[in-house]
N, C-alpha and C positions, 0 to 999 in steps of 0.2 A: 701585486702578483703573489699568490699563495705558494710558499716554498715548502713542498711536502717533506723533503729531507730534514729541514730545520724543525718543522712542526712535529714530525714523528719523534725526534730526539727529545722534545719537551714533554712528551706524554708521561704523566705520573703513574707509578705502579700502585694505584689506588682504585677502589671501586667507583663506578659512576656510569654515566650514560654518554654515548657518542652519537653525533648527528652528522649525516653526510648531506652535502649540498651539491647540486649540479651547476652548470654554467649560468643558468638563469637565477641562481640562488634559491631554487625550490628545494625543500627537504625531500630527499628520495629514500632515506633509510634512517631508522632509529634503532639502536641496540644498547644493551647493557653489558657490563663487564665487571668481574670481580677484580680484574687487573687491566686497566685501560691501556697501559703501555704494551702489554702482550697482545691483547685482542685487536686493537686498531692496527698495529703494525702487521698483523697476520693477513690483513686484506691486501697488502701491497707486496706480498711475496709471490713468487712465480711457482706454478705447478704444485699446488698443495691440495688439489681436489676439492675446490669450493663448490663446483657445479656451475653450469652455464648461466643461470640466473644471476648469481653473485658476480661472476666474471663480467657479465654485461653491465651490472650496476657499477662495478669498480671503474670501468672505462669512462663512466659519466661523472665521476666525482671530481668537482672543481676545488672543493675545500671541505674541511671537516671542523667541527668544534666539539667540545665535551664539557660535561658538568660533573664535578666530583661530588660524591655522597659519602656519608659516614659508614654505610654498610651496603651489602648487596641487596638487602631487603628494601632499603630506600631507593636504590637504583631500579629495582623491579617496579615499584610504585611510580616513579618518575617516567620510566620507559613506557608504561601503560598510558599514562596521562598524555605524553607527547604523541604517541601513535594515534590515540583517539582524537587529539586536537588537529593533527596535520595529515592523517591518512597517507603516509608515504607510499610511493609507487611500488617499492620493492619489499615492503613488509608484508608478510602473510597476514591477511585481514579477515576478521570475522564479518561476513557479509550481512547477516541478519541483525536487525536492530529492533528486537521485540520486547514488549513489556508483558509479563504474564499476570493473569488475574489471580487474586486471592479471595477467599471468603473471610470477611472480617466481622467479628462479633464485638460490639462496642460495650464491653463489660464496664467501662468507666462511667457509663450513663446509668441513671436511676432505673430507667426502663430501656434495656439494651435493644439494639437492632441488629439484624443479620443483613449484610450488604456486600457488594462487590468492591474490591479495592485493587488498584494497579500498583500500589507500593506498600511495603511493610514498614511501619514506623515504630519507634520505641515509645509506645503509649500503653494505656491500660487495657487495650483491646486484645482479643485473641485471634490469631490468624491461622487459616488452613490453606495449604497450597505450597508452591504455586501450581496452578492447573494450566493445561495447554489449550483448553477450549473455553472462550468467554461465554458462548451460548450454553454449554453444559453447566457452567457456574451459575448463570442466570436462572436456568431451569431448576437447579438444586435449591437456590435461595427461595424461589417462588414456591417450591414444594414445602420447604421448611416453614415458611410463613403461613402456609395453609394448614399444615399439620398442627402447629403449635399456636396459631392465631396471634402471631407477633405483629407489632406495629411496623409500618413502612414509612410513616411520616417523619419529618425532621424537626418536630416541635421540641422545645426545651421543656421537658417534663421533670418534675411536677409543677414547675413555675407557671407554665401556660395552660395548665389543666382547667377545663371548664370555660375557656374563653370563646371557643367556637363549637358549633354542632359537630357530632361525630361524622366521620367520612363514610363513603359508600361501603368500604370494607367491613365496617361494624354491622351495617344493615344486611349484608349478605353473609354474615357469620364467618368472616375471615380475619377479624381483629377483635380483641377483648376490650377495646376503647379505654386504654389507660389515660387518654386525654380527657376523659369524663370522670375519672376516679372510680371507674367500674371494677377495678381490680387492684389489690394492694401490691406494693413492691415485692413482698415476700412471695405471693402467689405467682406473680409475673416471672420472678427470678427462677422459680421452680420449673416453669415451662422453658425458660432459656437454658436451664441445666439439661433438660431432655434434648433440646436442640444441639447442645454441645456433645452429648453422648452420640447422637445421630451422626454428627460431623466426624466424630472420632471412630466411627465404624461399627457402633453398637446398634444394629438394625433390628434385632430380635424383638425387643419390647414393642416398638412401633408397629412391626408387622403383625404381632399377635393382637394388638389393640385394634388395628384397622380391620383385621379379619373378623374380630368379634363384632365391631360396629356394622360391618357389611352384612353379616348373618342376621343380626338383630333387626336392621332396617328391612331386610328382605322378608323376615318372618312377620313384621308389622305391615307388610305390603307398601312400604315407603320406597318404591323402586328407584326414584330419582336419587334419593340419599344413598341407596345401596350402590348405584352405579358410580356415584361420586367417590365412595369409599373404595370401590373396586379399582377405579382408575388410580387413586392414590396408592393403594396396595401394590399395583403393578409398577408404578413409578419407583417406589422404594425398593422393590425387588430388583428392578433393572439396575439401580445404583449399587445395590449390594453385590450383584454379580460382577460389576465392573471392578470392584475393589478386591482384586486378587491378592491373596497373601503371597509374598515372595520371600519373606525371611521371618523367622520366629523371634528375632531379637527386637523387632519393632523400631529399629533405628531409621534415621533419615539418610538416604544415600543417593548419589547420582552415578549411574553406570554410563561410562563414556567409551565409545569406540569410533573408528573412522574407516572410510574407504578412500583410497587415493589412486589417481592415475597420473599421467604426465602433466595435465593441465588443471585438473579440478580435484577438490576434496569435499566430502560430505561427512560431517560428524553427527553421530546419533547419540542422543542422551535419553536414558530412561530415568524418570523421576520417581523415587521411592520415598514415601513419607509414612512414618509410623509402621514401617514394614509392609506397606501396600503400594503396589504399582498404580500411581494416579494418572500417569500419562507419559507420553514420549514426544520428542521433537527432534527434527534434523536441522542442521545448520550448514550453510555453504561457506567455504573458505576460498578466498581468491589469492592470487600471486603465489601459488604453491609450486610452480615449476622449479624443478631441481632440488626441492626440499624433501627430506626424509620424513617418514611417518612420525618419528619421535619429535621432530621440530614442529610439525603441524599440530600435534597433540599439545605440546607445550604452549604454543601461541594461542591455541583455543582456550586452554585453561586460564591463562593470564587475562585474555580479553573478555571472556564470558563472565568470569567471576569478579571482574572489576566493575561490571555493570549490573549484575543481578542483585536484588535486595536480599535474597535468601541464600544462605550457604549451608549445605548439609554437613553432617558430622563426618561423612566419609565420601571420598571420590574413588570409585573403582575404575581404573583405566586399563587400556589394552596392553600397554607395555611400559617399561621403565622410561622415564624422561629425566632430563637434566634438572638441576635446581630443585629437586623434590623437597629438600629440607627447608630451603628459603621460601618456597611456595606454601608449605604447611604453616610456617610462621606468619606469613602474610595473610593467609586465609583465616588462621586462628585469631589474628588481631582484628580482622574485619568482622568475624562472627562473634567474638567475645568469649569463645571457648575453644577447646582443642579440636582441630580438624586433621584428618589423616588422608593421605593419598596412597592407595595400595594397588598392587597388581595381583589379582587372584590367580592361583595356580591350579586349583581343583575345586570340585563341588559345584553347588548351585550358583555361586557367585561367578565362577569362571564361565558357566553356561550362559548366564545373563550377559556377560561381556561378549561372548561369541554371538549371541542372538542380536545384540546391538550392532555388532560388526556386519552381520548378514543383512540387517535392515539398512545400514548405511550403503552397503554394496548394491542393494536392490534399488535404492533411491538414485544412486549415481548412474546405474545402468538404465533405469527408466528415463532419467533426465536426458541421457545421451540419445536414447531413442526419440524422446520428445523433441529434442533439438533437431534431429535428422528429419522428423516429420514436419517441423515448423519450417526448416529450410526448403523442404519439398514444396510446401504451400507458398513460400515467398520467393526465395532466390531461384529455386528450381522452376517455379511457374514463370518467372521472368525469362529464364533461359529458353523455356518452351516457346514463349511468344517471340523471342528474338530469332529462334531457329525457323519459325513459321514464316516470318516476313524477310528473313535474310539480313538482319541488322545486328551487328555485334556491339558489345559494350553498353548494353542498356542498364543504367543505374537509377536514373530519375525519370519518372513518367508523370505527366500532367494531364488531367481530364477536365473537360468543360461541359457545362449544361446551362440552358436558359429556362427560366420559369416565368410565367405570367398567366393571367386569366383574362381572356379577350383583350389583351394588350394593356391591362391595368398593372401598373408598378412592375415594369420589365426589370428583371434582375438576372445576373449571371453568376455562376460559381466556378471556382478553380480549386481542384483538389490535387494533392501531390502524394505520390507513392515513391518511396525510395527503398530499394532492395526488396520490393514486393510488399512493403508495409506502409500503412498510411502515416504521413508526416503532417499531423494536424496543425502544428505551429506554422506551417507554410500555406495553409488554406487561405484563400482570399475571396471576398464578396465584391460584386460590382453592381451598383445601381445604374441602369442604363440612362444616359443623358441625352443622346441624339436621336433616339427612335421612339416614335409614338405609334401605338397600335401593335397588333400581333405579327411582327416580322422577325422570326427567329434568326434568319440569315444575317440581317442587318445588325441585330443585337450581338450575334456572335462575332461579327467583324469588328464591332466597337470594342468588345471585351478583349479580343486577342490583340488588337492594335494597341489599346491602352496598356495591356500587360507587357508586351515586348518593347514598346517605346520607352515605357517606364524603366524596364530592366536595362536597356541600352544606355539610357541617360545615367543611371546609377553606375554602370560599369565604367563609364568615362571618368568618373571622379575617383575610382578605386585605384590606388597605387600599390596597396598592400592587400593581399588576399585575406589577411586577418580582419580587415575592416568589413568583410561581408556580413558579420554578425550585426553591425550597426545599421545595415541597409535592408535587412530582411531577406525575403525569399526571391524577389524579382531579379536579383543579380545572377542567380543560378538558372540557366536555361535547361530545359528537359532534353533527354536523349531520345524521347519518343512522346509525340503529342497524340492523345486519344480523344476523339470527338464523339459526342453522344448522337450518332446518326450515321448515315451512309455517305453516298457520293456528294450530295449537296453541301453538307457540313465540312467534309474533307476539302472540297474545292475552295470554300471560303477560307479555311485555314491556310491552304497552299497559296492563295492569292495574297493574304496578309504577309506571310513569310517571304514571298517573292518580292513584294514591294519594299520590305525592310532588308532584303538581301541576306536572309537567314536560311541556313540549310539544316532543317530538322525534319526527320521522318514523321509522317502524319498517318494515323490509322483511324478508320471509322468503326465504332462498335455497333454492328448492325443488329436490329431486333426483328423478330417475326411478327405476324399479324396479332399474336397474343401478347405483344410487348415483352417477350422473353429474348434474352441474348441469343443470337444465331451464329454469328461469326465476325470476322474482321474484313473491312474494305481497305485494300492497300494497293497502290500502283494500278488503279483502274480495274481491279478485279476483287471479287469476294472470295475470301479464304475460309474454307470450312474447318472447324476445330472439333476434336473429339469432346463430346459433351461431358465426359467423365474425367477429363484430364485436369491437372492442376492449373494449367494455363487458362483453360476455359473458365474455371471457377474464379480465378483471379480477375479476369476481364469482367465477369458478372458482378463481383464485389465492387470493382472500381466504378462500373456503370451505375450500380445502385447507390453508391456513396455520393457520386456527383449529383445524382437526382435528389437524394435526401437533403444534401447541403443547400442546394438551390431552393427547394420547396420550403425548408425551414426559414430561410432568409425572407422569402416572399411572404410567408405566413406572418412573420414578425412585423413586416411593413404594413400588411393589411390590418393587423391588429392595432397598430399605432394610428393608422388612418381612421379606423373606426372609433377609437378612443377620442381622437382629436375632433372628429365630426360631432360626436355626441356631446363633448364638453363645451363646444362652441355655443350651445344653447343655454348655458348656466350663467346667470348674472354674477359679475365679479371675477370670472375665470377668464383671464386673457391669455396671450401666447406664453408668457413666462410661467404662469401658474399651471397651464396645461402641460408644459414640459416637465415641471416639478412633479406633477401627479403621474405622468407617464414614466418618469424615472423610478418612482417609488412603487407603483403598482403595475403588474404585468399585463392586465387586460381590463376592459370596461367592466367585466363581471366582478373583478376584485375591488374596483372603486365602488361599484354599486353595493357590495356586501360589507364595505368598511364602516365602522362606527365613527361617530363624530370625533372621538379622541384620536383615532388612528389618522383621520384626515387632517386634523389640526396639528398632528405631529410632523407633517410634511413641511419642508422649508418653503417660505413665502405664502403659506396658507394660514391666515388668521382664523380664529375660532368662529367668527361670524360667517366667513365664507365657507368654512367646513360645514357649518350647520345648514347653509344654503345648498351645498352639494348634496348633503344627506337628504334634505327635504325634497330636492329635485327628483331623486331616485325613489323616494319612499312616499311622496305625496299621493293622495287618493286619486287625483284627476290627471296625474302627469303622464305624458305620452311614453316616457321611458318604461313605465310598468305595463304597457299594452303589449 
């Protein structure tokens, strides 16, 4: 038994990290302290205004432990590592886990390349970024390679020069072919230097050169060339316009501000590199209830800059936070040079922080509206359906459909919606075993009987609700059963439920003559629904989803049957080899188009049989080609 009074007395007055555990020994909170004795004891004092979130956390603490460090800086690093490792429930957490793209120029190569990189290493390359849009980075790299005709291959040059023919880029005049020795290292490096100027924001020379080439091509009536230069000119101009100067000192800065309400927080960051605003991004913070703005800002700075590969020289934040001096030391150590954390009070920097705060507030507001709209589409729609049929407490809905073609390969589908959203992990497929021919009612009876008998059998062996995860979705019964059809399908479902002594409401999703959803059939009457209501839209989505799921399953079975039928005519391909081919290739068309090497790469298929399969499909007189 953990004796709190005794353990609190043992706490040292030293810096370190403390770890709170609950009754299941799960880590629920990690914190750092310059004085463990004072900080940890403060959690167990009464009426000190910690806030409801911390008060709730304290009631769940079953024991605590601590790790002593030599300094507060070491405690900060350890705290970050432990939070990242365990994701404690009561720590404010940075929700987003993104890696940002950089433009990398491989200056360590004899013939450098310009490429996208997701990390910044300490090598001989030069990096630009980070950027917030990978698509924009790819477009910029593509433009640079076209402008300066740089190589995109990964050959080891000049070692591998002349070993292969030049690639397509050389023939379409988008590469100078250093792989053929067509350009010296000095000349190539000169073009790389122009690319570096471009990436540094010096666009004027290339704009002038492109404009000159465009006019020259136009005067010579080389209109295709003129259009090419015009498009490149416009692309460069577009990039130049995006690079807005925000500060004359040309420093790297991150502008950080947040918007906070009772339950959520959004942090907005403006990325300024070489004095230019290159992008912005917002981040969600969870577990913020009861926390003040300063604490959320502090948690964000620690967690974000523990994971990002690039640290700017300066962080401009919304307001003063604790541990600024320690954070600056930590960030400086990570960067390898001095880093400053400042709160601007006037001028353009203060306006940028205000702009970031406004953007954060806008994102938070929009997300709140988005959540409300989403709830209207889902939970609100379910409530509409419940009100229409007079059934309360609908959480889980299951819908069923049957698919076949003239009775061939009868299949059934079961889809699940919870709180108005599809729960695809609980979807199930049924291959009909007892019905031959096109009898949808008999097929539906088999599907429903198998589904609920299976569920009842699983429920019998469940002694602990936690075991439900091991038994899948059949243990959970729906609050409402939705049948793809009217009276006939509903009666089949009611018959099955009656035989099994189950009391579950059943609705039919009725369609009109054009196969569009019309309404609901419930308790022997058809209920009309407003076609523009969220409830009607949800029913339509469920009906379409059940139909799609059944058809896709049926199509896959048909495809496998066709593959099997075709392969039966190939010498040396028996049941086990047919199965191996069907596992590897999705359709008969893929097998037909496969080369001998690909066929021989399948387990159980020797090269002689692979060649026989290939010749079967590609022989001049073979029926497979007709």
